[in-house]
PDB file with SEQRES, HELIX, SHEET and CRYST1 records, atoms N, CA, C and O in Angstrom:
SEQRES   1 A   64  MET PRO GLY ARG VAL LEU LYS VAL SER GLY VAL LYS ALA          
SEQRES   2 A   64  LEU VAL ASP PHE ASP GLY VAL ARG ARG GLU VAL ARG VAL          
SEQRES   3 A   64  ASP LEU VAL ASN ALA LYS ILE GLY ASP TYR VAL ILE VAL          
SEQRES   4 A   64  HIS THR GLY TYR ALA ILE GLU LYS LEU ASP ARG LYS GLU          
SEQRES   5 A   64  ALA GLU GLU THR LEU ARG ILE LEU ARG ARG LEU ILE              
HELIX    1 AA1 ARG A   50  LEU A   63  1                                  14    
SHEET    1 AA1 3 GLY A   3  SER A   9  0                                        
SHEET    2 AA1 3 LYS A  12  PHE A  17 -1                                        
SHEET    3 AA1 3 VAL A  20  ARG A  25 -1                                        
SHEET    1 AA2 2 TYR A  36  HIS A  40  0                                        
SHEET    2 AA2 2 TYR A  43  LEU A  48 -1                                        
CRYST1    1.000    1.000    1.000  90.00  90.00  90.00 P 1           1          
ATOM      1  N   MET A   1      -4.496  -6.927   1.032  1.00  0.00           N  
ATOM      2  CA  MET A   1      -4.931  -5.756   1.766  1.00  0.00           C  
ATOM      3  C   MET A   1      -4.180  -4.545   1.216  1.00  0.00           C  
ATOM      4  O   MET A   1      -2.960  -4.597   1.062  1.00  0.00           O  
ATOM      5  N   PRO A   2      -4.885  -3.465   0.920  1.00  0.00           N  
ATOM      6  CA  PRO A   2      -4.210  -2.261   0.449  1.00  0.00           C  
ATOM      7  C   PRO A   2      -3.356  -1.650   1.550  1.00  0.00           C  
ATOM      8  O   PRO A   2      -3.707  -1.701   2.729  1.00  0.00           O  
ATOM      9  N   GLY A   3      -2.239  -1.075   1.148  1.00  0.00           N  
ATOM     10  CA  GLY A   3      -1.367  -0.369   2.078  1.00  0.00           C  
ATOM     11  C   GLY A   3      -1.118   1.038   1.574  1.00  0.00           C  
ATOM     12  O   GLY A   3      -1.073   1.279   0.368  1.00  0.00           O  
ATOM     13  N   ARG A   4      -0.954   1.973   2.511  1.00  0.00           N  
ATOM     14  CA  ARG A   4      -0.724   3.375   2.135  1.00  0.00           C  
ATOM     15  C   ARG A   4       0.757   3.692   2.260  1.00  0.00           C  
ATOM     16  O   ARG A   4       1.387   3.400   3.277  1.00  0.00           O  
ATOM     17  N   VAL A   5       1.300   4.293   1.210  1.00  0.00           N  
ATOM     18  CA  VAL A   5       2.718   4.644   1.177  1.00  0.00           C  
ATOM     19  C   VAL A   5       2.958   5.838   2.100  1.00  0.00           C  
ATOM     20  O   VAL A   5       2.339   6.892   1.951  1.00  0.00           O  
ATOM     21  N   LEU A   6       3.869   5.649   3.056  1.00  0.00           N  
ATOM     22  CA  LEU A   6       4.203   6.709   4.012  1.00  0.00           C  
ATOM     23  C   LEU A   6       5.486   7.448   3.626  1.00  0.00           C  
ATOM     24  O   LEU A   6       5.615   8.647   3.871  1.00  0.00           O  
ATOM     25  N   LYS A   7       6.429   6.726   3.022  1.00  0.00           N  
ATOM     26  CA  LYS A   7       7.738   7.295   2.719  1.00  0.00           C  
ATOM     27  C   LYS A   7       8.327   6.537   1.540  1.00  0.00           C  
ATOM     28  O   LYS A   7       8.192   5.317   1.452  1.00  0.00           O  
ATOM     29  N   VAL A   8       8.982   7.260   0.631  1.00  0.00           N  
ATOM     30  CA  VAL A   8       9.650   6.621  -0.510  1.00  0.00           C  
ATOM     31  C   VAL A   8      11.109   7.031  -0.482  1.00  0.00           C  
ATOM     32  O   VAL A   8      11.440   8.204  -0.312  1.00  0.00           O  
ATOM     33  N   SER A   9      11.980   6.038  -0.653  1.00  0.00           N  
ATOM     34  CA  SER A   9      13.411   6.282  -0.690  1.00  0.00           C  
ATOM     35  C   SER A   9      14.009   5.397  -1.784  1.00  0.00           C  
ATOM     36  O   SER A   9      14.278   4.217  -1.559  1.00  0.00           O  
ATOM     37  N   GLY A  10      14.212   5.971  -2.956  1.00  0.00           N  
ATOM     38  CA  GLY A  10      14.728   5.202  -4.083  1.00  0.00           C  
ATOM     39  C   GLY A  10      13.712   4.188  -4.551  1.00  0.00           C  
ATOM     40  O   GLY A  10      12.594   4.551  -4.918  1.00  0.00           O  
ATOM     41  N   VAL A  11      14.088   2.911  -4.543  1.00  0.00           N  
ATOM     42  CA  VAL A  11      13.185   1.848  -4.991  1.00  0.00           C  
ATOM     43  C   VAL A  11      12.435   1.204  -3.831  1.00  0.00           C  
ATOM     44  O   VAL A  11      11.700   0.238  -4.033  1.00  0.00           O  
ATOM     45  N   LYS A  12      12.610   1.724  -2.622  1.00  0.00           N  
ATOM     46  CA  LYS A  12      11.931   1.176  -1.447  1.00  0.00           C  
ATOM     47  C   LYS A  12      10.951   2.195  -0.881  1.00  0.00           C  
ATOM     48  O   LYS A  12      11.133   3.404  -1.021  1.00  0.00           O  
ATOM     49  N   ALA A  13       9.915   1.681  -0.242  1.00  0.00           N  
ATOM     50  CA  ALA A  13       8.918   2.547   0.391  1.00  0.00           C  
ATOM     51  C   ALA A  13       8.487   1.933   1.713  1.00  0.00           C  
ATOM     52  O   ALA A  13       8.485   0.713   1.874  1.00  0.00           O  
ATOM     53  N   LEU A  14       8.125   2.788   2.648  1.00  0.00           N  
ATOM     54  CA  LEU A  14       7.522   2.355   3.905  1.00  0.00           C  
ATOM     55  C   LEU A  14       6.020   2.415   3.695  1.00  0.00           C  
ATOM     56  O   LEU A  14       5.466   3.469   3.384  1.00  0.00           O  
ATOM     57  N   VAL A  15       5.357   1.259   3.871  1.00  0.00           N  
ATOM     58  CA  VAL A  15       3.930   1.153   3.594  1.00  0.00           C  
ATOM     59  C   VAL A  15       3.197   0.725   4.859  1.00  0.00           C  
ATOM     60  O   VAL A  15       3.626  -0.191   5.560  1.00  0.00           O  
ATOM     61  N   ASP A  16       2.089   1.400   5.139  1.00  0.00           N  
ATOM     62  CA  ASP A  16       1.263   1.099   6.308  1.00  0.00           C  
ATOM     63  C   ASP A  16       0.073   0.241   5.889  1.00  0.00           C  
ATOM     64  O   ASP A  16      -0.746   0.652   5.067  1.00  0.00           O  
ATOM     65  N   PHE A  17      -0.008  -0.954   6.466  1.00  0.00           N  
ATOM     66  CA  PHE A  17      -1.115  -1.869   6.230  1.00  0.00           C  
ATOM     67  C   PHE A  17      -2.006  -1.869   7.464  1.00  0.00           C  
ATOM     68  O   PHE A  17      -1.956  -2.785   8.283  1.00  0.00           O  
ATOM     69  N   ASP A  18      -2.809  -0.840   7.580  1.00  0.00           N  
ATOM     70  CA  ASP A  18      -3.755  -0.710   8.698  1.00  0.00           C  
ATOM     71  C   ASP A  18      -3.072  -0.880  10.057  1.00  0.00           C  
ATOM     72  O   ASP A  18      -3.537  -1.629  10.916  1.00  0.00           O  
ATOM     73  N   GLY A  19      -1.962  -0.167  10.227  1.00  0.00           N  
ATOM     74  CA  GLY A  19      -1.244  -0.175  11.499  1.00  0.00           C  
ATOM     75  C   GLY A  19       0.030  -0.994  11.503  1.00  0.00           C  
ATOM     76  O   GLY A  19       0.862  -0.833  12.395  1.00  0.00           O  
ATOM     77  N   VAL A  20       0.197  -1.860  10.535  1.00  0.00           N  
ATOM     78  CA  VAL A  20       1.415  -2.662  10.413  1.00  0.00           C  
ATOM     79  C   VAL A  20       2.255  -2.061   9.289  1.00  0.00           C  
ATOM     80  O   VAL A  20       1.806  -1.967   8.147  1.00  0.00           O  
ATOM     81  N   ARG A  21       3.471  -1.657   9.625  1.00  0.00           N  
ATOM     82  CA  ARG A  21       4.335  -1.008   8.634  1.00  0.00           C  
ATOM     83  C   ARG A  21       5.397  -1.969   8.132  1.00  0.00           C  
ATOM     84  O   ARG A  21       6.034  -2.689   8.901  1.00  0.00           O  
ATOM     85  N   ARG A  22       5.568  -1.957   6.812  1.00  0.00           N  
ATOM     86  CA  ARG A  22       6.558  -2.815   6.175  1.00  0.00           C  
ATOM     87  C   ARG A  22       7.294  -2.022   5.103  1.00  0.00           C  
ATOM     88  O   ARG A  22       6.752  -1.101   4.493  1.00  0.00           O  
ATOM     89  N   GLU A  23       8.549  -2.415   4.896  1.00  0.00           N  
ATOM     90  CA  GLU A  23       9.321  -1.843   3.804  1.00  0.00           C  
ATOM     91  C   GLU A  23       9.098  -2.721   2.576  1.00  0.00           C  
ATOM     92  O   GLU A  23       9.271  -3.938   2.641  1.00  0.00           O  
ATOM     93  N   VAL A  24       8.717  -2.107   1.462  1.00  0.00           N  
ATOM     94  CA  VAL A  24       8.468  -2.850   0.228  1.00  0.00           C  
ATOM     95  C   VAL A  24       9.188  -2.186  -0.933  1.00  0.00           C  
ATOM     96  O   VAL A  24       9.549  -1.011  -0.863  1.00  0.00           O  
ATOM     97  N   ARG A  25       9.391  -2.939  -1.989  1.00  0.00           N  
ATOM     98  CA  ARG A  25      10.010  -2.421  -3.206  1.00  0.00           C  
ATOM     99  C   ARG A  25       8.917  -1.817  -4.079  1.00  0.00           C  
ATOM    100  O   ARG A  25       7.810  -2.349  -4.164  1.00  0.00           O  
ATOM    101  N   VAL A  26       9.236  -0.713  -4.720  1.00  0.00           N  
ATOM    102  CA  VAL A  26       8.270  -0.044  -5.593  1.00  0.00           C  
ATOM    103  C   VAL A  26       8.800   0.066  -7.022  1.00  0.00           C  
ATOM    104  O   VAL A  26       8.423   0.977  -7.759  1.00  0.00           O  
ATOM    105  N   ASP A  27       9.669  -0.858  -7.406  1.00  0.00           N  
ATOM    106  CA  ASP A  27      10.243  -0.872  -8.755  1.00  0.00           C  
ATOM    107  C   ASP A  27       9.175  -0.975  -9.844  1.00  0.00           C  
ATOM    108  O   ASP A  27       9.326  -0.383 -10.913  1.00  0.00           O  
ATOM    109  N   LEU A  28       8.107  -1.714  -9.587  1.00  0.00           N  
ATOM    110  CA  LEU A  28       7.118  -2.028 -10.615  1.00  0.00           C  
ATOM    111  C   LEU A  28       6.016  -0.987 -10.770  1.00  0.00           C  
ATOM    112  O   LEU A  28       5.292  -0.997 -11.766  1.00  0.00           O  
ATOM    113  N   VAL A  29       5.881  -0.092  -9.799  1.00  0.00           N  
ATOM    114  CA  VAL A  29       4.852   0.961  -9.875  1.00  0.00           C  
ATOM    115  C   VAL A  29       5.495   2.300  -9.542  1.00  0.00           C  
ATOM    116  O   VAL A  29       6.535   2.351  -8.885  1.00  0.00           O  
ATOM    117  N   ASN A  30       4.892   3.351  -9.984  1.00  0.00           N  
ATOM    118  CA  ASN A  30       5.391   4.691  -9.699  1.00  0.00           C  
ATOM    119  C   ASN A  30       4.654   5.230  -8.471  1.00  0.00           C  
ATOM    120  O   ASN A  30       3.808   6.115  -8.592  1.00  0.00           O  
ATOM    121  N   ALA A  31       4.976   4.697  -7.294  1.00  0.00           N  
ATOM    122  CA  ALA A  31       4.268   5.049  -6.064  1.00  0.00           C  
ATOM    123  C   ALA A  31       4.863   6.298  -5.429  1.00  0.00           C  
ATOM    124  O   ALA A  31       6.078   6.494  -5.396  1.00  0.00           O  
ATOM    125  N   LYS A  32       3.949   7.144  -4.920  1.00  0.00           N  
ATOM    126  CA  LYS A  32       4.358   8.332  -4.183  1.00  0.00           C  
ATOM    127  C   LYS A  32       3.687   8.317  -2.812  1.00  0.00           C  
ATOM    128  O   LYS A  32       2.771   7.534  -2.561  1.00  0.00           O  
ATOM    129  N   ILE A  33       4.151   9.180  -1.950  1.00  0.00           N  
ATOM    130  CA  ILE A  33       3.579   9.286  -0.612  1.00  0.00           C  
ATOM    131  C   ILE A  33       2.077   9.541  -0.728  1.00  0.00           C  
ATOM    132  O   ILE A  33       1.635  10.416  -1.472  1.00  0.00           O  
ATOM    133  N   GLY A  34       1.300   8.750   0.029  1.00  0.00           N  
ATOM    134  CA  GLY A  34      -0.151   8.886   0.025  1.00  0.00           C  
ATOM    135  C   GLY A  34      -0.865   7.916  -0.904  1.00  0.00           C  
ATOM    136  O   GLY A  34      -2.071   7.709  -0.769  1.00  0.00           O  
ATOM    137  N   ASP A  35      -0.137   7.315  -1.847  1.00  0.00           N  
ATOM    138  CA  ASP A  35      -0.741   6.329  -2.738  1.00  0.00           C  
ATOM    139  C   ASP A  35      -1.065   5.056  -1.968  1.00  0.00           C  
ATOM    140  O   ASP A  35      -0.430   4.742  -0.962  1.00  0.00           O  
ATOM    141  N   TYR A  36      -2.060   4.334  -2.458  1.00  0.00           N  
ATOM    142  CA  TYR A  36      -2.379   3.012  -1.933  1.00  0.00           C  
ATOM    143  C   TYR A  36      -1.876   1.982  -2.925  1.00  0.00           C  
ATOM    144  O   TYR A  36      -2.023   2.142  -4.136  1.00  0.00           O  
ATOM    145  N   VAL A  37      -1.279   0.920  -2.397  1.00  0.00           N  
ATOM    146  CA  VAL A  37      -0.717  -0.127  -3.249  1.00  0.00           C  
ATOM    147  C   VAL A  37      -1.130  -1.503  -2.758  1.00  0.00           C  
ATOM    148  O   VAL A  37      -1.467  -1.698  -1.590  1.00  0.00           O  
ATOM    149  N   ILE A  38      -1.094  -2.454  -3.688  1.00  0.00           N  
ATOM    150  CA  ILE A  38      -1.238  -3.870  -3.371  1.00  0.00           C  
ATOM    151  C   ILE A  38       0.165  -4.452  -3.460  1.00  0.00           C  
ATOM    152  O   ILE A  38       0.892  -4.179  -4.415  1.00  0.00           O  
ATOM    153  N   VAL A  39       0.547  -5.252  -2.472  1.00  0.00           N  
ATOM    154  CA  VAL A  39       1.904  -5.790  -2.391  1.00  0.00           C  
ATOM    155  C   VAL A  39       1.850  -7.315  -2.438  1.00  0.00           C  
ATOM    156  O   VAL A  39       0.994  -7.945  -1.816  1.00  0.00           O  
ATOM    157  N   HIS A  40       2.782  -7.886  -3.189  1.00  0.00           N  
ATOM    158  CA  HIS A  40       2.930  -9.336  -3.248  1.00  0.00           C  
ATOM    159  C   HIS A  40       4.408  -9.669  -3.115  1.00  0.00           C  
ATOM    160  O   HIS A  40       5.233  -9.158  -3.873  1.00  0.00           O  
ATOM    161  N   THR A  41       4.738 -10.508  -2.173  1.00  0.00           N  
ATOM    162  CA  THR A  41       6.109 -10.955  -1.882  1.00  0.00           C  
ATOM    163  C   THR A  41       7.098  -9.800  -1.800  1.00  0.00           C  
ATOM    164  O   THR A  41       8.212  -9.885  -2.317  1.00  0.00           O  
ATOM    165  N   GLY A  42       6.681  -8.722  -1.148  1.00  0.00           N  
ATOM    166  CA  GLY A  42       7.587  -7.606  -0.901  1.00  0.00           C  
ATOM    167  C   GLY A  42       7.667  -6.565  -2.001  1.00  0.00           C  
ATOM    168  O   GLY A  42       8.419  -5.598  -1.881  1.00  0.00           O  
ATOM    169  N   TYR A  43       6.893  -6.749  -3.091  1.00  0.00           N  
ATOM    170  CA  TYR A  43       6.887  -5.790  -4.198  1.00  0.00           C  
ATOM    171  C   TYR A  43       5.499  -5.177  -4.362  1.00  0.00           C  
ATOM    172  O   TYR A  43       4.495  -5.890  -4.359  1.00  0.00           O  
ATOM    173  N   ALA A  44       5.447  -3.870  -4.504  1.00  0.00           N  
ATOM    174  CA  ALA A  44       4.190  -3.216  -4.859  1.00  0.00           C  
ATOM    175  C   ALA A  44       3.911  -3.581  -6.312  1.00  0.00           C  
ATOM    176  O   ALA A  44       4.732  -3.319  -7.191  1.00  0.00           O  
ATOM    177  N   ILE A  45       2.753  -4.186  -6.563  1.00  0.00           N  
ATOM    178  CA  ILE A  45       2.454  -4.648  -7.922  1.00  0.00           C  
ATOM    179  C   ILE A  45       1.334  -3.853  -8.582  1.00  0.00           C  
ATOM    180  O   ILE A  45       1.113  -3.974  -9.787  1.00  0.00           O  
ATOM    181  N   GLU A  46       0.625  -3.038  -7.799  1.00  0.00           N  
ATOM    182  CA  GLU A  46      -0.476  -2.268  -8.363  1.00  0.00           C  
ATOM    183  C   GLU A  46      -0.806  -1.095  -7.455  1.00  0.00           C  
ATOM    184  O   GLU A  46      -0.742  -1.201  -6.231  1.00  0.00           O  
ATOM    185  N   LYS A  47      -1.164   0.033  -8.078  1.00  0.00           N  
ATOM    186  CA  LYS A  47      -1.674   1.169  -7.321  1.00  0.00           C  
ATOM    187  C   LYS A  47      -3.192   1.136  -7.368  1.00  0.00           C  
ATOM    188  O   LYS A  47      -3.790   0.735  -8.367  1.00  0.00           O  
ATOM    189  N   LEU A  48      -3.809   1.566  -6.263  1.00  0.00           N  
ATOM    190  CA  LEU A  48      -5.264   1.617  -6.180  1.00  0.00           C  
ATOM    191  C   LEU A  48      -5.729   3.050  -6.039  1.00  0.00           C  
ATOM    192  O   LEU A  48      -5.030   3.897  -5.483  1.00  0.00           O  
ATOM    193  N   ASP A  49      -6.904   3.303  -6.542  1.00  0.00           N  
ATOM    194  CA  ASP A  49      -7.584   4.575  -6.324  1.00  0.00           C  
ATOM    195  C   ASP A  49      -7.861   4.705  -4.821  1.00  0.00           C  
ATOM    196  O   ASP A  49      -8.229   3.722  -4.177  1.00  0.00           O  
ATOM    197  N   ARG A  50      -7.691   5.889  -4.266  1.00  0.00           N  
ATOM    198  CA  ARG A  50      -7.880   6.107  -2.826  1.00  0.00           C  
ATOM    199  C   ARG A  50      -9.252   5.657  -2.358  1.00  0.00           C  
ATOM    200  O   ARG A  50      -9.371   4.982  -1.335  1.00  0.00           O  
ATOM    201  N   LYS A  51     -10.281   6.022  -3.094  1.00  0.00           N  
ATOM    202  CA  LYS A  51     -11.645   5.673  -2.691  1.00  0.00           C  
ATOM    203  C   LYS A  51     -11.841   4.150  -2.671  1.00  0.00           C  
ATOM    204  O   LYS A  51     -12.438   3.612  -1.739  1.00  0.00           O  
ATOM    205  N   GLU A  52     -11.342   3.471  -3.688  1.00  0.00           N  
ATOM    206  CA  GLU A  52     -11.436   2.013  -3.757  1.00  0.00           C  
ATOM    207  C   GLU A  52     -10.671   1.351  -2.609  1.00  0.00           C  
ATOM    208  O   GLU A  52     -11.158   0.400  -1.996  1.00  0.00           O  
ATOM    209  N   ALA A  53      -9.477   1.858  -2.327  1.00  0.00           N  
ATOM    210  CA  ALA A  53      -8.659   1.297  -1.244  1.00  0.00           C  
ATOM    211  C   ALA A  53      -9.339   1.485   0.106  1.00  0.00           C  
ATOM    212  O   ALA A  53      -9.375   0.554   0.911  1.00  0.00           O  
ATOM    213  N   GLU A  54      -9.876   2.668   0.366  1.00  0.00           N  
ATOM    214  CA  GLU A  54     -10.528   2.926   1.651  1.00  0.00           C  
ATOM    215  C   GLU A  54     -11.783   2.080   1.818  1.00  0.00           C  
ATOM    216  O   GLU A  54     -12.072   1.618   2.922  1.00  0.00           O  
ATOM    217  N   GLU A  55     -12.535   1.872   0.735  1.00  0.00           N  
ATOM    218  CA  GLU A  55     -13.726   1.016   0.803  1.00  0.00           C  
ATOM    219  C   GLU A  55     -13.326  -0.430   1.085  1.00  0.00           C  
ATOM    220  O   GLU A  55     -13.978  -1.107   1.881  1.00  0.00           O  
ATOM    221  N   THR A  56     -12.279  -0.903   0.453  1.00  0.00           N  
ATOM    222  CA  THR A  56     -11.789  -2.258   0.695  1.00  0.00           C  
ATOM    223  C   THR A  56     -11.358  -2.428   2.146  1.00  0.00           C  
ATOM    224  O   THR A  56     -11.678  -3.435   2.777  1.00  0.00           O  
ATOM    225  N   LEU A  57     -10.633  -1.444   2.677  1.00  0.00           N  
ATOM    226  CA  LEU A  57     -10.205  -1.504   4.079  1.00  0.00           C  
ATOM    227  C   LEU A  57     -11.400  -1.495   5.029  1.00  0.00           C  
ATOM    228  O   LEU A  57     -11.405  -2.205   6.035  1.00  0.00           O  
ATOM    229  N   ARG A  58     -12.409  -0.693   4.707  1.00  0.00           N  
ATOM    230  CA  ARG A  58     -13.620  -0.641   5.547  1.00  0.00           C  
ATOM    231  C   ARG A  58     -14.284  -2.016   5.597  1.00  0.00           C  
ATOM    232  O   ARG A  58     -14.679  -2.479   6.666  1.00  0.00           O  
ATOM    233  N   ILE A  59     -14.403  -2.654   4.459  1.00  0.00           N  
ATOM    234  CA  ILE A  59     -15.017  -3.980   4.403  1.00  0.00           C  
ATOM    235  C   ILE A  59     -14.191  -5.007   5.172  1.00  0.00           C  
ATOM    236  O   ILE A  59     -14.741  -5.810   5.925  1.00  0.00           O  
ATOM    237  N   LEU A  60     -12.878  -4.982   4.984  1.00  0.00           N  
ATOM    238  CA  LEU A  60     -12.016  -5.936   5.680  1.00  0.00           C  
ATOM    239  C   LEU A  60     -12.081  -5.751   7.193  1.00  0.00           C  
ATOM    240  O   LEU A  60     -12.067  -6.734   7.934  1.00  0.00           O  
ATOM    241  N   ARG A  61     -12.152  -4.511   7.657  1.00  0.00           N  
ATOM    242  CA  ARG A  61     -12.240  -4.259   9.110  1.00  0.00           C  
ATOM    243  C   ARG A  61     -13.545  -4.845   9.687  1.00  0.00           C  
ATOM    244  O   ARG A  61     -13.561  -5.328  10.820  1.00  0.00           O  
ATOM    245  N   ARG A  62     -14.617  -4.799   8.918  1.00  0.00           N  
ATOM    246  CA  ARG A  62     -15.885  -5.340   9.391  1.00  0.00           C  
ATOM    247  C   ARG A  62     -15.840  -6.862   9.504  1.00  0.00           C  
ATOM    248  O   ARG A  62     -16.543  -7.453  10.323  1.00  0.00           O  
ATOM    249  N   LEU A  63     -15.011  -7.489   8.678  1.00  0.00           N  
ATOM    250  CA  LEU A  63     -14.917  -8.949   8.691  1.00  0.00           C  
ATOM    251  C   LEU A  63     -14.078  -9.485   9.840  1.00  0.00           C  
ATOM    252  O   LEU A  63     -14.212 -10.643  10.235  1.00  0.00           O  
ATOM    253  N   ILE A  64     -13.215  -8.635  10.370  1.00  0.00           N  
ATOM    254  CA  ILE A  64     -12.309  -9.084  11.430  1.00  0.00           C  
ATOM    255  C   ILE A  64     -12.963  -8.984  12.797  1.00  0.00           C  
ATOM    256  O   ILE A  64     -12.342  -9.322  13.804  1.00  0.00           O  
TER     257      ILE A  64                                                      
END                                                                             
């Protein structure tokens, strides 16, 4: 599930996953506030285009 970066502090970021907030490491990507990321085992591993991330979230919400 894509998450939106809310805050960046060094190598850590606060990421919102559709209402659930988690602290993740952003060592592997150059994430900034407002970016969407894919996270695996606590690390952001990929940045997503905003439009792609929002479409993915829309689809996932319909499935739940």
